[in-house]
PDB file as gemmi writes it, atoms N, CA and C in Angstrom:
CRYST1    1.000    1.000    1.000  90.00  90.00  90.00 P 1                      
ATOM      1  N   UNK A   1      52.467 -57.630 129.150  1.00  0.00           N  
ATOM      2  CA  UNK A   1      52.272 -57.565 127.503  1.00  0.00           C  
ATOM      3  C   UNK A   1      52.492 -55.899 127.218  1.00  0.00           C  
ATOM      4  N   UNK A   2      52.817 -55.624 126.179  1.00  0.00           N  
ATOM      5  CA  UNK A   2      52.740 -54.249 125.516  1.00  0.00           C  
ATOM      6  C   UNK A   2      51.961 -54.390 124.013  1.00  0.00           C  
ATOM      7  N   UNK A   3      51.209 -53.460 123.891  1.00  0.00           N  
ATOM      8  CA  UNK A   3      50.240 -53.284 122.690  1.00  0.00           C  
ATOM      9  C   UNK A   3      50.666 -51.711 121.939  1.00  0.00           C  
ATOM     10  N   UNK A   4      51.127 -51.978 120.729  1.00  0.00           N  
ATOM     11  CA  UNK A   4      51.185 -50.705 119.977  1.00  0.00           C  
ATOM     12  C   UNK A   4      49.826 -50.524 118.931  1.00  0.00           C  
ATOM     13  N   UNK A   5      49.492 -49.262 119.218  1.00  0.00           N  
ATOM     14  CA  UNK A   5      48.064 -49.085 118.225  1.00  0.00           C  
ATOM     15  C   UNK A   5      48.640 -48.154 117.358  1.00  0.00           C  
ATOM     16  N   UNK A   6      48.490 -48.292 115.899  1.00  0.00           N  
ATOM     17  CA  UNK A   6      48.812 -47.375 115.027  1.00  0.00           C  
ATOM     18  C   UNK A   6      47.730 -46.479 114.352  1.00  0.00           C  
ATOM     19  N   UNK A   7      48.091 -45.408 113.956  1.00  0.00           N  
ATOM     20  CA  UNK A   7      46.965 -44.569 113.009  1.00  0.00           C  
ATOM     21  C   UNK A   7      47.690 -43.794 112.145  1.00  0.00           C  
ATOM     22  N   UNK A   8      46.988 -43.453 111.043  1.00  0.00           N  
ATOM     23  CA  UNK A   8      47.590 -42.279 110.156  1.00  0.00           C  
ATOM     24  C   UNK A   8      47.800 -43.347 109.002  1.00  0.00           C  
ATOM     25  N   UNK A   9      48.626 -42.529 107.758  1.00  0.00           N  
ATOM     26  CA  UNK A   9      48.893 -43.351 106.813  1.00  0.00           C  
ATOM     27  C   UNK A   9      47.758 -42.885 105.644  1.00  0.00           C  
ATOM     28  N   UNK A  10      47.726 -43.876 104.512  1.00  0.00           N  
ATOM     29  CA  UNK A  10      47.034 -43.520 103.582  1.00  0.00           C  
ATOM     30  C   UNK A  10      47.407 -43.268 102.135  1.00  0.00           C  
ATOM     31  N   UNK A  11      46.818 -42.773 101.316  1.00  0.00           N  
ATOM     32  CA  UNK A  11      47.242 -42.190  99.812  1.00  0.00           C  
ATOM     33  C   UNK A  11      47.306 -40.944  99.698  1.00  0.00           C  
ATOM     34  N   UNK A  12      48.622 -40.579  99.005  1.00  0.00           N  
ATOM     35  CA  UNK A  12      49.018 -39.104  98.941  1.00  0.00           C  
ATOM     36  C   UNK A  12      49.541 -39.092  97.617  1.00  0.00           C  
ATOM     37  N   UNK A  13      49.475 -37.818  96.975  1.00  0.00           N  
ATOM     38  CA  UNK A  13      50.388 -37.326  95.773  1.00  0.00           C  
ATOM     39  C   UNK A  13      52.097 -37.450  96.023  1.00  0.00           C  
ATOM     40  N   UNK A  14      52.948 -37.905  95.334  1.00  0.00           N  
ATOM     41  CA  UNK A  14      54.346 -37.521  95.408  1.00  0.00           C  
ATOM     42  C   UNK A  14      54.358 -35.681  95.634  1.00  0.00           C  
ATOM     43  N   UNK A  15      55.412 -35.727  96.737  1.00  0.00           N  
ATOM     44  CA  UNK A  15      55.435 -34.174  97.183  1.00  0.00           C  
ATOM     45  C   UNK A  15      54.573 -33.870  98.415  1.00  0.00           C  
ATOM     46  N   UNK A  16      53.642 -34.772  98.462  1.00  0.00           N  
ATOM     47  CA  UNK A  16      52.790 -34.459  99.770  1.00  0.00           C  
ATOM     48  C   UNK A  16      53.057 -35.143 101.222  1.00  0.00           C  
ATOM     49  N   UNK A  17      52.394 -34.724 101.980  1.00  0.00           N  
ATOM     50  CA  UNK A  17      52.531 -35.037 103.579  1.00  0.00           C  
ATOM     51  C   UNK A  17      51.696 -35.689 103.995  1.00  0.00           C  
ATOM     52  N   UNK A  18      52.199 -36.763 104.799  1.00  0.00           N  
ATOM     53  CA  UNK A  18      51.305 -37.582 105.770  1.00  0.00           C  
ATOM     54  C   UNK A  18      51.603 -37.768 107.315  1.00  0.00           C  
ATOM     55  N   UNK A  19      51.182 -38.264 108.203  1.00  0.00           N  
ATOM     56  CA  UNK A  19      51.688 -38.485 109.531  1.00  0.00           C  
ATOM     57  C   UNK A  19      50.987 -39.484 109.984  1.00  0.00           C  
ATOM     58  N   UNK A  20      51.733 -40.288 110.855  1.00  0.00           N  
ATOM     59  CA  UNK A  20      51.519 -41.485 111.567  1.00  0.00           C  
ATOM     60  C   UNK A  20      51.566 -41.344 112.992  1.00  0.00           C  
ATOM     61  N   UNK A  21      50.884 -41.758 113.849  1.00  0.00           N  
ATOM     62  CA  UNK A  21      51.034 -41.789 115.241  1.00  0.00           C  
ATOM     63  C   UNK A  21      51.141 -43.415 115.612  1.00  0.00           C  
ATOM     64  N   UNK A  22      51.631 -43.922 116.871  1.00  0.00           N  
ATOM     65  CA  UNK A  22      51.758 -44.934 117.577  1.00  0.00           C  
ATOM     66  C   UNK A  22      51.740 -44.806 119.065  1.00  0.00           C  
ATOM     67  N   UNK A  23      50.562 -45.396 119.717  1.00  0.00           N  
ATOM     68  CA  UNK A  23      50.403 -45.404 121.288  1.00  0.00           C  
ATOM     69  C   UNK A  23      50.688 -46.516 121.726  1.00  0.00           C  
ATOM     70  N   UNK A  24      51.525 -46.594 122.699  1.00  0.00           N  
ATOM     71  CA  UNK A  24      51.942 -47.843 123.310  1.00  0.00           C  
ATOM     72  C   UNK A  24      51.152 -47.913 124.759  1.00  0.00           C  
ATOM     73  N   UNK A  25      50.610 -49.116 124.919  1.00  0.00           N  
ATOM     74  CA  UNK A  25      49.733 -49.613 125.931  1.00  0.00           C  
ATOM     75  C   UNK A  25      50.131 -50.688 126.675  1.00  0.00           C  
ATOM     76  N   UNK A  26      50.228 -50.900 128.183  1.00  0.00           N  
ATOM     77  CA  UNK A  26      50.242 -52.137 128.814  1.00  0.00           C  
ATOM     78  C   UNK A  26      51.501 -51.574 129.692  1.00  0.00           C  
ATOM     79  N   UNK A  27      52.418 -52.739 129.955  1.00  0.00           N  
ATOM     80  CA  UNK A  27      53.508 -52.491 131.101  1.00  0.00           C  
ATOM     81  C   UNK A  27      54.488 -51.997 130.291  1.00  0.00           C  
ATOM     82  N   UNK A  28      54.600 -50.449 130.340  1.00  0.00           N  
ATOM     83  CA  UNK A  28      55.557 -49.610 129.666  1.00  0.00           C  
ATOM     84  C   UNK A  28      56.124 -48.483 130.607  1.00  0.00           C  
ATOM     85  N   UNK A  29      56.053 -48.975 131.738  1.00  0.00           N  
ATOM     86  CA  UNK A  29      56.788 -48.164 132.743  1.00  0.00           C  
ATOM     87  C   UNK A  29      58.275 -47.481 132.370  1.00  0.00           C  
ATOM     88  N   UNK A  30      59.044 -48.472 131.768  1.00  0.00           N  
ATOM     89  CA  UNK A  30      60.537 -48.570 131.422  1.00  0.00           C  
ATOM     90  C   UNK A  30      60.882 -48.210 129.872  1.00  0.00           C  
ATOM     91  N   UNK A  31      59.764 -47.913 129.392  1.00  0.00           N  
ATOM     92  CA  UNK A  31      59.912 -47.584 127.758  1.00  0.00           C  
ATOM     93  C   UNK A  31      61.130 -46.575 127.626  1.00  0.00           C  
ATOM     94  N   UNK A  32      61.949 -46.919 126.517  1.00  0.00           N  
ATOM     95  CA  UNK A  32      62.966 -45.946 126.275  1.00  0.00           C  
ATOM     96  C   UNK A  32      62.608 -45.651 124.646  1.00  0.00           C  
ATOM     97  N   UNK A  33      63.387 -46.566 124.068  1.00  0.00           N  
ATOM     98  CA  UNK A  33      63.385 -46.081 122.500  1.00  0.00           C  
ATOM     99  C   UNK A  33      62.071 -46.522 121.856  1.00  0.00           C  
ATOM    100  N   UNK A  34      61.530 -45.952 121.172  1.00  0.00           N  
ATOM    101  CA  UNK A  34      60.525 -46.030 120.234  1.00  0.00           C  
ATOM    102  C   UNK A  34      60.823 -45.809 118.704  1.00  0.00           C  
ATOM    103  N   UNK A  35      60.231 -46.222 117.717  1.00  0.00           N  
ATOM    104  CA  UNK A  35      60.662 -45.821 116.398  1.00  0.00           C  
ATOM    105  C   UNK A  35      59.888 -46.579 115.092  1.00  0.00           C  
ATOM    106  N   UNK A  36      60.046 -46.390 114.107  1.00  0.00           N  
ATOM    107  CA  UNK A  36      59.212 -46.735 113.081  1.00  0.00           C  
ATOM    108  C   UNK A  36      60.033 -47.521 111.996  1.00  0.00           C  
ATOM    109  N   UNK A  37      59.601 -48.392 111.366  1.00  0.00           N  
ATOM    110  CA  UNK A  37      60.111 -49.150 110.163  1.00  0.00           C  
ATOM    111  C   UNK A  37      59.361 -49.443 109.081  1.00  0.00           C  
ATOM    112  N   UNK A  38      59.512 -49.581 107.948  1.00  0.00           N  
ATOM    113  CA  UNK A  38      59.038 -49.811 106.909  1.00  0.00           C  
ATOM    114  C   UNK A  38      59.097 -51.348 106.142  1.00  0.00           C  
ATOM    115  N   UNK A  39      58.263 -51.598 105.289  1.00  0.00           N  
ATOM    116  CA  UNK A  39      58.549 -52.912 104.771  1.00  0.00           C  
ATOM    117  C   UNK A  39      57.821 -52.561 103.322  1.00  0.00           C  
ATOM    118  N   UNK A  40      58.454 -52.407 102.134  1.00  0.00           N  
ATOM    119  CA  UNK A  40      57.895 -52.291 100.800  1.00  0.00           C  
ATOM    120  C   UNK A  40      57.704 -53.789 100.302  1.00  0.00           C  
ATOM    121  N   UNK A  41      56.771 -53.964  99.310  1.00  0.00           N  
ATOM    122  CA  UNK A  41      56.677 -55.225  98.673  1.00  0.00           C  
ATOM    123  C   UNK A  41      57.661 -55.995  98.000  1.00  0.00           C  
ATOM    124  N   UNK A  42      58.080 -57.089  98.293  1.00  0.00           N  
ATOM    125  CA  UNK A  42      59.320 -57.761  98.153  1.00  0.00           C  
ATOM    126  C   UNK A  42      60.597 -57.329  98.558  1.00  0.00           C  
ATOM    127  N   UNK A  43      60.632 -56.484  99.448  1.00  0.00           N  
ATOM    128  CA  UNK A  43      61.836 -56.141 100.185  1.00  0.00           C  
ATOM    129  C   UNK A  43      61.710 -56.260 101.781  1.00  0.00           C  
ATOM    130  N   UNK A  44      62.854 -56.383 102.374  1.00  0.00           N  
ATOM    131  CA  UNK A  44      63.198 -56.455 103.793  1.00  0.00           C  
ATOM    132  C   UNK A  44      62.423 -55.290 104.587  1.00  0.00           C  
ATOM    133  N   UNK A  45      62.221 -55.459 105.773  1.00  0.00           N  
ATOM    134  CA  UNK A  45      61.523 -54.644 106.603  1.00  0.00           C  
ATOM    135  C   UNK A  45      63.095 -53.515 106.976  1.00  0.00           C  
ATOM    136  N   UNK A  46      62.893 -52.300 106.934  1.00  0.00           N  
ATOM    137  CA  UNK A  46      64.017 -51.318 107.223  1.00  0.00           C  
ATOM    138  C   UNK A  46      63.782 -50.421 108.117  1.00  0.00           C  
ATOM    139  N   UNK A  47      64.586 -49.979 108.670  1.00  0.00           N  
ATOM    140  CA  UNK A  47      64.555 -48.721 109.717  1.00  0.00           C  
ATOM    141  C   UNK A  47      64.175 -47.419 109.192  1.00  0.00           C  
ATOM    142  N   UNK A  48      63.381 -46.823 109.659  1.00  0.00           N  
ATOM    143  CA  UNK A  48      62.950 -45.452 109.233  1.00  0.00           C  
ATOM    144  C   UNK A  48      63.749 -44.318 110.069  1.00  0.00           C  
ATOM    145  N   UNK A  49      63.272 -44.577 111.446  1.00  0.00           N  
ATOM    146  CA  UNK A  49      63.375 -43.538 112.442  1.00  0.00           C  
ATOM    147  C   UNK A  49      63.270 -43.933 113.869  1.00  0.00           C  
ATOM    148  N   UNK A  50      64.177 -43.552 114.855  1.00  0.00           N  
ATOM    149  CA  UNK A  50      63.971 -43.750 116.376  1.00  0.00           C  
ATOM    150  C   UNK A  50      64.394 -42.900 116.980  1.00  0.00           C  
ATOM    151  N   UNK A  51      63.650 -42.907 117.987  1.00  0.00           N  
ATOM    152  CA  UNK A  51      63.832 -41.728 118.872  1.00  0.00           C  
ATOM    153  C   UNK A  51      63.830 -42.243 120.546  1.00  0.00           C  
ATOM    154  N   UNK A  52      64.822 -41.593 121.384  1.00  0.00           N  
ATOM    155  CA  UNK A  52      64.793 -42.330 122.833  1.00  0.00           C  
ATOM    156  C   UNK A  52      63.892 -41.161 123.701  1.00  0.00           C  
ATOM    157  N   UNK A  53      63.819 -41.706 124.600  1.00  0.00           N  
ATOM    158  CA  UNK A  53      63.102 -41.040 125.811  1.00  0.00           C  
ATOM    159  C   UNK A  53      63.504 -39.576 125.838  1.00  0.00           C  
ATOM    160  N   UNK A  54      64.631 -39.541 125.949  1.00  0.00           N  
ATOM    161  CA  UNK A  54      65.725 -38.180 125.909  1.00  0.00           C  
ATOM    162  C   UNK A  54      65.110 -37.072 124.577  1.00  0.00           C  
ATOM    163  N   UNK A  55      64.991 -37.832 123.617  1.00  0.00           N  
ATOM    164  CA  UNK A  55      64.743 -37.080 122.415  1.00  0.00           C  
ATOM    165  C   UNK A  55      65.910 -37.402 121.455  1.00  0.00           C  
ATOM    166  N   UNK A  56      66.640 -38.135 121.726  1.00  0.00           N  
ATOM    167  CA  UNK A  56      67.892 -38.442 120.516  1.00  0.00           C  
ATOM    168  C   UNK A  56      67.020 -39.223 119.420  1.00  0.00           C  
ATOM    169  N   UNK A  57      67.451 -38.689 118.090  1.00  0.00           N  
ATOM    170  CA  UNK A  57      67.002 -39.110 116.789  1.00  0.00           C  
ATOM    171  C   UNK A  57      67.697 -39.635 115.975  1.00  0.00           C  
ATOM    172  N   UNK A  58      67.323 -40.797 115.362  1.00  0.00           N  
ATOM    173  CA  UNK A  58      68.075 -41.474 114.485  1.00  0.00           C  
ATOM    174  C   UNK A  58      67.428 -41.673 113.386  1.00  0.00           C  
ATOM    175  N   UNK A  59      67.870 -41.382 111.795  1.00  0.00           N  
ATOM    176  CA  UNK A  59      67.131 -41.361 110.765  1.00  0.00           C  
ATOM    177  C   UNK A  59      67.730 -42.220 109.811  1.00  0.00           C  
ATOM    178  N   UNK A  60      66.878 -43.032 108.827  1.00  0.00           N  
ATOM    179  CA  UNK A  60      67.648 -43.619 107.669  1.00  0.00           C  
ATOM    180  C   UNK A  60      67.838 -42.336 106.790  1.00  0.00           C  
ATOM    181  N   UNK A  61      69.029 -42.590 106.043  1.00  0.00           N  
ATOM    182  CA  UNK A  61      69.526 -41.598 105.189  1.00  0.00           C  
ATOM    183  C   UNK A  61      68.612 -41.236 104.070  1.00  0.00           C  
ATOM    184  N   UNK A  62      67.706 -42.300 103.628  1.00  0.00           N  
ATOM    185  CA  UNK A  62      66.863 -41.828 102.644  1.00  0.00           C  
ATOM    186  C   UNK A  62      65.578 -41.104 102.863  1.00  0.00           C  
ATOM    187  N   UNK A  63      65.672 -40.398 104.391  1.00  0.00           N  
ATOM    188  CA  UNK A  63      64.418 -40.097 104.858  1.00  0.00           C  
ATOM    189  C   UNK A  63      64.922 -38.632 105.611  1.00  0.00           C  
ATOM    190  N   UNK A  64      66.240 -38.627 105.809  1.00  0.00           N  
ATOM    191  CA  UNK A  64      66.723 -37.666 106.414  1.00  0.00           C  
ATOM    192  C   UNK A  64      66.384 -36.395 105.619  1.00  0.00           C  
ATOM    193  N   UNK A  65      65.805 -35.475 106.400  1.00  0.00           N  
ATOM    194  CA  UNK A  65      65.602 -34.004 105.991  1.00  0.00           C  
ATOM    195  C   UNK A  65      64.000 -33.714 105.475  1.00  0.00           C  
ATOM    196  N   UNK A  66      63.335 -35.298 105.625  1.00  0.00           N  
ATOM    197  CA  UNK A  66      61.850 -35.086 105.098  1.00  0.00           C  
ATOM    198  C   UNK A  66      61.016 -35.675 106.043  1.00  0.00           C  
ATOM    199  N   UNK A  67      61.349 -36.496 106.722  1.00  0.00           N  
ATOM    200  CA  UNK A  67      60.674 -37.038 107.814  1.00  0.00           C  
ATOM    201  C   UNK A  67      61.225 -36.487 109.210  1.00  0.00           C  
ATOM    202  N   UNK A  68      60.316 -36.511 110.151  1.00  0.00           N  
ATOM    203  CA  UNK A  68      60.351 -36.041 111.704  1.00  0.00           C  
ATOM    204  C   UNK A  68      59.849 -36.752 112.221  1.00  0.00           C  
ATOM    205  N   UNK A  69      60.670 -37.742 113.358  1.00  0.00           N  
ATOM    206  CA  UNK A  69      60.107 -38.479 114.450  1.00  0.00           C  
ATOM    207  C   UNK A  69      60.178 -37.551 115.802  1.00  0.00           C  
ATOM    208  N   UNK A  70      58.780 -37.849 116.587  1.00  0.00           N  
ATOM    209  CA  UNK A  70      58.935 -36.814 117.565  1.00  0.00           C  
ATOM    210  C   UNK A  70      58.130 -37.823 118.634  1.00  0.00           C  
ATOM    211  N   UNK A  71      58.031 -37.777 120.074  1.00  0.00           N  
ATOM    212  CA  UNK A  71      57.195 -38.377 120.824  1.00  0.00           C  
ATOM    213  C   UNK A  71      56.382 -37.631 121.939  1.00  0.00           C  
ATOM    214  N   UNK A  72      55.349 -38.379 122.514  1.00  0.00           N  
ATOM    215  CA  UNK A  72      54.819 -37.550 123.658  1.00  0.00           C  
ATOM    216  C   UNK A  72      55.159 -38.618 124.810  1.00  0.00           C  
ATOM    217  N   UNK A  73      56.230 -38.381 125.749  1.00  0.00           N  
ATOM    218  CA  UNK A  73      56.312 -39.538 126.875  1.00  0.00           C  
ATOM    219  C   UNK A  73      55.032 -39.640 127.703  1.00  0.00           C  
ATOM    220  N   UNK A  74      54.442 -38.457 128.120  1.00  0.00           N  
ATOM    221  CA  UNK A  74      53.453 -38.412 128.709  1.00  0.00           C  
ATOM    222  C   UNK A  74      52.224 -39.409 128.502  1.00  0.00           C  
ATOM    223  N   UNK A  75      52.247 -39.426 127.242  1.00  0.00           N  
ATOM    224  CA  UNK A  75      51.288 -40.244 126.495  1.00  0.00           C  
ATOM    225  C   UNK A  75      51.486 -41.718 125.846  1.00  0.00           C  
ATOM    226  N   UNK A  76      53.191 -41.806 125.760  1.00  0.00           N  
ATOM    227  CA  UNK A  76      53.593 -43.016 125.248  1.00  0.00           C  
ATOM    228  C   UNK A  76      53.191 -43.284 123.727  1.00  0.00           C  
ATOM    229  N   UNK A  77      53.390 -41.939 123.181  1.00  0.00           N  
ATOM    230  CA  UNK A  77      52.946 -42.162 121.831  1.00  0.00           C  
ATOM    231  C   UNK A  77      54.415 -41.528 120.942  1.00  0.00           C  
ATOM    232  N   UNK A  78      54.457 -42.111 119.888  1.00  0.00           N  
ATOM    233  CA  UNK A  78      55.536 -41.609 118.957  1.00  0.00           C  
ATOM    234  C   UNK A  78      54.658 -41.211 117.477  1.00  0.00           C  
ATOM    235  N   UNK A  79      55.414 -40.240 116.871  1.00  0.00           N  
ATOM    236  CA  UNK A  79      54.801 -39.501 115.835  1.00  0.00           C  
ATOM    237  C   UNK A  79      55.802 -39.750 114.711  1.00  0.00           C  
ATOM    238  N   UNK A  80      55.466 -39.986 113.295  1.00  0.00           N  
ATOM    239  CA  UNK A  80      55.935 -39.405 112.117  1.00  0.00           C  
ATOM    240  C   UNK A  80      55.661 -38.802 111.361  1.00  0.00           C  
ATOM    241  N   UNK A  81      56.049 -37.593 111.082  1.00  0.00           N  
ATOM    242  CA  UNK A  81      55.663 -36.711 110.223  1.00  0.00           C  
ATOM    243  C   UNK A  81      56.349 -37.003 108.811  1.00  0.00           C  
ATOM    244  N   UNK A  82      55.756 -36.831 107.787  1.00  0.00           N  
ATOM    245  CA  UNK A  82      56.501 -37.457 106.481  1.00  0.00           C  
ATOM    246  C   UNK A  82      55.893 -36.259 105.486  1.00  0.00           C  
ATOM    247  N   UNK A  83      57.152 -35.525 105.186  1.00  0.00           N  
ATOM    248  CA  UNK A  83      56.842 -34.554 103.926  1.00  0.00           C  
ATOM    249  C   UNK A  83      57.541 -35.146 102.822  1.00  0.00           C  
ATOM    250  N   UNK A  84      57.361 -34.077 101.697  1.00  0.00           N  
ATOM    251  CA  UNK A  84      57.946 -34.545 100.416  1.00  0.00           C  
ATOM    252  C   UNK A  84      58.051 -36.105 100.030  1.00  0.00           C  
ATOM    253  N   UNK A  85      56.866 -36.613 100.276  1.00  0.00           N  
ATOM    254  CA  UNK A  85      56.776 -37.972  99.982  1.00  0.00           C  
ATOM    255  C   UNK A  85      57.085 -38.263  98.590  1.00  0.00           C  
ATOM    256  N   UNK A  86      57.782 -39.557  98.473  1.00  0.00           N  
ATOM    257  CA  UNK A  86      58.046 -39.866  97.080  1.00  0.00           C  
ATOM    258  C   UNK A  86      57.374 -41.335  96.955  1.00  0.00           C  
ATOM    259  N   UNK A  87      57.408 -41.637  95.472  1.00  0.00           N  
ATOM    260  CA  UNK A  87      56.767 -43.061  95.434  1.00  0.00           C  
ATOM    261  C   UNK A  87      57.700 -44.158  96.353  1.00  0.00           C  
ATOM    262  N   UNK A  88      58.858 -43.935  96.194  1.00  0.00           N  
ATOM    263  CA  UNK A  88      59.852 -44.984  96.820  1.00  0.00           C  
ATOM    264  C   UNK A  88      59.399 -45.136  98.451  1.00  0.00           C  
ATOM    265  N   UNK A  89      58.851 -44.266  98.842  1.00  0.00           N  
ATOM    266  CA  UNK A  89      58.470 -44.456 100.404  1.00  0.00           C  
ATOM    267  C   UNK A  89      57.023 -45.064 100.264  1.00  0.00           C  
ATOM    268  N   UNK A  90      56.385 -45.548  99.429  1.00  0.00           N  
ATOM    269  CA  UNK A  90      55.486 -46.756  99.623  1.00  0.00           C  
ATOM    270  C   UNK A  90      55.894 -47.715 100.150  1.00  0.00           C  
ATOM    271  N   UNK A  91      55.198 -48.242 101.399  1.00  0.00           N  
ATOM    272  CA  UNK A  91      55.379 -49.151 102.142  1.00  0.00           C  
ATOM    273  C   UNK A  91      54.467 -49.435 103.365  1.00  0.00           C  
ATOM    274  N   UNK A  92      54.657 -50.612 104.208  1.00  0.00           N  
ATOM    275  CA  UNK A  92      53.608 -50.694 105.078  1.00  0.00           C  
ATOM    276  C   UNK A  92      54.874 -50.299 106.414  1.00  0.00           C  
ATOM    277  N   UNK A  93      54.171 -49.366 107.125  1.00  0.00           N  
ATOM    278  CA  UNK A  93      54.811 -48.826 108.096  1.00  0.00           C  
ATOM    279  C   UNK A  93      54.702 -49.460 109.774  1.00  0.00           C  
ATOM    280  N   UNK A  94      55.538 -49.843 110.394  1.00  0.00           N  
ATOM    281  CA  UNK A  94      55.382 -50.362 111.461  1.00  0.00           C  
ATOM    282  C   UNK A  94      56.040 -49.612 112.801  1.00  0.00           C  
ATOM    283  N   UNK A  95      55.337 -49.497 113.767  1.00  0.00           N  
ATOM    284  CA  UNK A  95      55.778 -48.858 115.103  1.00  0.00           C  
ATOM    285  C   UNK A  95      56.509 -50.169 115.757  1.00  0.00           C  
ATOM    286  N   UNK A  96      57.524 -49.677 116.384  1.00  0.00           N  
ATOM    287  CA  UNK A  96      58.623 -50.421 116.953  1.00  0.00           C  
ATOM    288  C   UNK A  96      58.856 -49.997 118.359  1.00  0.00           C  
ATOM    289  N   UNK A  97      58.800 -50.843 119.233  1.00  0.00           N  
ATOM    290  CA  UNK A  97      59.393 -50.458 120.633  1.00  0.00           C  
ATOM    291  C   UNK A  97      60.113 -51.944 121.145  1.00  0.00           C  
ATOM    292  N   UNK A  98      61.597 -51.565 121.393  1.00  0.00           N  
ATOM    293  CA  UNK A  98      62.266 -52.918 122.252  1.00  0.00           C  
ATOM    294  C   UNK A  98      61.952 -52.617 123.572  1.00  0.00           C  
ATOM    295  N   UNK A  99      61.964 -53.567 124.168  1.00  0.00           N  
ATOM    296  CA  UNK A  99      61.662 -53.575 125.837  1.00  0.00           C  
ATOM    297  C   UNK A  99      61.880 -54.668 126.456  1.00  0.00           C  
ATOM    298  N   UNK A 100      63.016 -54.490 127.433  1.00  0.00           N  
ATOM    299  CA  UNK A 100      62.931 -55.832 128.288  1.00  0.00           C  
ATOM    300  C   UNK A 100      63.717 -57.145 127.451  1.00  0.00           C  
ATOM    301  N   UNK A 101      64.320 -56.852 126.294  1.00  0.00           N  
ATOM    302  CA  UNK A 101      64.635 -58.008 125.608  1.00  0.00           C  
ATOM    303  C   UNK A 101      63.884 -58.562 124.664  1.00  0.00           C  
ATOM    304  N   UNK A 102      62.822 -57.880 124.420  1.00  0.00           N  
ATOM    305  CA  UNK A 102      61.601 -58.066 123.414  1.00  0.00           C  
ATOM    306  C   UNK A 102      61.511 -57.098 122.612  1.00  0.00           C  
ATOM    307  N   UNK A 103      61.061 -57.479 121.235  1.00  0.00           N  
ATOM    308  CA  UNK A 103      60.860 -56.354 120.460  1.00  0.00           C  
ATOM    309  C   UNK A 103      59.130 -56.423 120.068  1.00  0.00           C  
ATOM    310  N   UNK A 104      58.541 -55.206 120.190  1.00  0.00           N  
ATOM    311  CA  UNK A 104      57.030 -55.261 119.867  1.00  0.00           C  
ATOM    312  C   UNK A 104      56.972 -54.342 118.724  1.00  0.00           C  
ATOM    313  N   UNK A 105      55.769 -54.903 117.894  1.00  0.00           N  
ATOM    314  CA  UNK A 105      55.402 -54.188 116.668  1.00  0.00           C  
ATOM    315  C   UNK A 105      54.176 -53.732 116.638  1.00  0.00           C  
ATOM    316  N   UNK A 106      53.898 -52.544 115.998  1.00  0.00           N  
ATOM    317  CA  UNK A 106      52.423 -52.317 115.546  1.00  0.00           C  
ATOM    318  C   UNK A 106      51.917 -53.074 114.772  1.00  0.00           C  
ATOM    319  N   UNK A 107      50.603 -53.093 114.222  1.00  0.00           N  
ATOM    320  CA  UNK A 107      50.016 -54.137 113.433  1.00  0.00           C  
ATOM    321  C   UNK A 107      50.382 -53.583 111.831  1.00  0.00           C  
ATOM    322  N   UNK A 108      50.963 -52.051 111.877  1.00  0.00           N  
ATOM    323  CA  UNK A 108      51.250 -52.020 110.465  1.00  0.00           C  
ATOM    324  C   UNK A 108      50.295 -50.837 109.779  1.00  0.00           C  
ATOM    325  N   UNK A 109      50.781 -49.820 109.174  1.00  0.00           N  
ATOM    326  CA  UNK A 109      49.626 -49.117 108.335  1.00  0.00           C  
ATOM    327  C   UNK A 109      50.313 -48.977 106.932  1.00  0.00           C  
ATOM    328  N   UNK A 110      49.371 -48.776 106.167  1.00  0.00           N  
ATOM    329  CA  UNK A 110      49.728 -48.640 104.515  1.00  0.00           C  
ATOM    330  C   UNK A 110      50.128 -47.393 104.296  1.00  0.00           C  
ATOM    331  N   UNK A 111      51.052 -47.065 103.764  1.00  0.00           N  
ATOM    332  CA  UNK A 111      51.500 -45.449 103.217  1.00  0.00           C  
ATOM    333  C   UNK A 111      51.658 -45.753 101.449  1.00  0.00           C  
ATOM    334  N   UNK A 112      50.940 -45.172 100.749  1.00  0.00           N  
ATOM    335  CA  UNK A 112      50.875 -45.154  99.407  1.00  0.00           C  
ATOM    336  C   UNK A 112      51.158 -44.190  98.674  1.00  0.00           C  
ATOM    337  N   UNK A 113      52.341 -43.897  98.207  1.00  0.00           N  
ATOM    338  CA  UNK A 113      52.590 -42.504  97.619  1.00  0.00           C  
ATOM    339  C   UNK A 113      52.652 -42.604  95.822  1.00  0.00           C  
ATOM    340  N   UNK A 114      51.572 -41.919  95.246  1.00  0.00           N  
ATOM    341  CA  UNK A 114      51.466 -42.022  94.046  1.00  0.00           C  
ATOM    342  C   UNK A 114      52.087 -40.909  92.994  1.00  0.00           C  
ATOM    343  N   UNK A 115      52.776 -41.276  92.104  1.00  0.00           N  
ATOM    344  CA  UNK A 115      53.568 -40.577  91.176  1.00  0.00           C  
ATOM    345  C   UNK A 115      52.972 -39.444  90.097  1.00  0.00           C  
TER     346      UNK A 115                                                      
END                                                                             
């Protein structure tokens, strides 16, 4: 079993910053990729960013240059630093870990950006 525990998020004005973190627990000795997805009301869940255990990153075009994904392999924790936030970034953000043919999700954390 794998558990993903998220923290962070909240309410911020446009142009502000927020940070998220997600700690993985359980049978995770072979964890590789970790990532963040988001889902806005009435929209499909979409990729935000991913990072491999070697530090290779991938970003959605909509967040490139504003968001930074990072991880601490020793703590099995992935972070998302979000700067220059826009109202369209408002969504529930989910931590994601694909592992051994399954996909694990965090509980989700709300990010709200006011204009």
